[in-house]
C-alpha positions as CSV (number, residue, x, y, z in Angstrom):
1,M,-14.7,-0.6,-1.9
2,D,-11.5,-0.5,-3.9
3,A,-7.8,-0.1,-2.9
4,K,-4.4,0.0,-4.5
5,C,-2.6,-3.4,-4.5
6,P,0.9,-3.1,-3.0
7,E,2.1,-5.7,-5.0
8,C,1.1,-5.0,-8.6
9,D,-0.2,-1.4,-8.1
10,L,-3.6,-2.3,-9.8
11,V,-7.1,-2.1,-8.2
12,A,-7.7,-4.4,-5.2
13,V,-10.9,-5.2,-3.5
14,L,-11.7,-4.5,0.2
15,N,-14.5,-6.6,1.5
16,D,-17.5,-5.1,2.9
17,E,-16.7,-5.8,6.5
18,C,-13.4,-3.8,6.0
19,T,-11.3,-6.7,7.3
20,E,-9.6,-8.3,4.1
21,I,-7.8,-7.0,0.9
22,K,-7.8,-9.2,-2.1
23,C,-6.2,-8.6,-5.5
24,P,-7.8,-10.4,-8.5
25,H,-4.7,-9.5,-10.7
26,C,-2.0,-10.8,-8.6
27,N,-3.8,-12.8,-5.9
28,F,-2.4,-10.6,-3.2
29,K,-4.4,-11.3,0.1
30,S,-4.0,-9.7,3.5
31,S,-5.9,-8.5,6.4
32,Y,-6.7,-4.8,6.5
33,D,-4.7,-4.1,9.3
34,D,-1.6,-5.7,7.7
35,Y,-2.5,-3.8,4.4
36,I,-2.4,-0.4,6.2
37,E,1.1,-1.2,7.7
38,I,2.2,-2.3,4.2
39,M,1.0,1.0,2.5
40,K,2.3,3.1,5.5
41,D,5.8,1.5,5.0
42,K,5.6,2.3,1.1
43,A,4.6,5.6,1.8
44,I,7.4,6.4,4.3
45,N,9.9,4.8,1.7
46,M,8.5,7.0,-1.1
47,S,8.8,10.2,1.1
48,A,12.4,9.2,1.8
49,D,13.2,9.1,-1.9
50,Y,11.8,12.7,-2.5
51,I,13.7,14.3,0.3
52,P,16.5,16.6,-1.8
53,D,19.9,16.5,-0.9
54,R,20.8,20.1,-0.1
55,P,24.3,20.8,1.1
56,G,24.5,22.9,4.4
57,F,21.2,21.7,5.8
């Protein structure tokens, strides 16, 4: 299965047991649980960047 690499944004590979993520492009390697936490943090940071500044709210 494929996954998005959090380091280089290219395609990383999730092993068949769903326990490890490896990126052949930048050599990123992580456990699946750590990968989920990294991607969750990236999503939270991205959403914070898109909250519009509206005076009065």
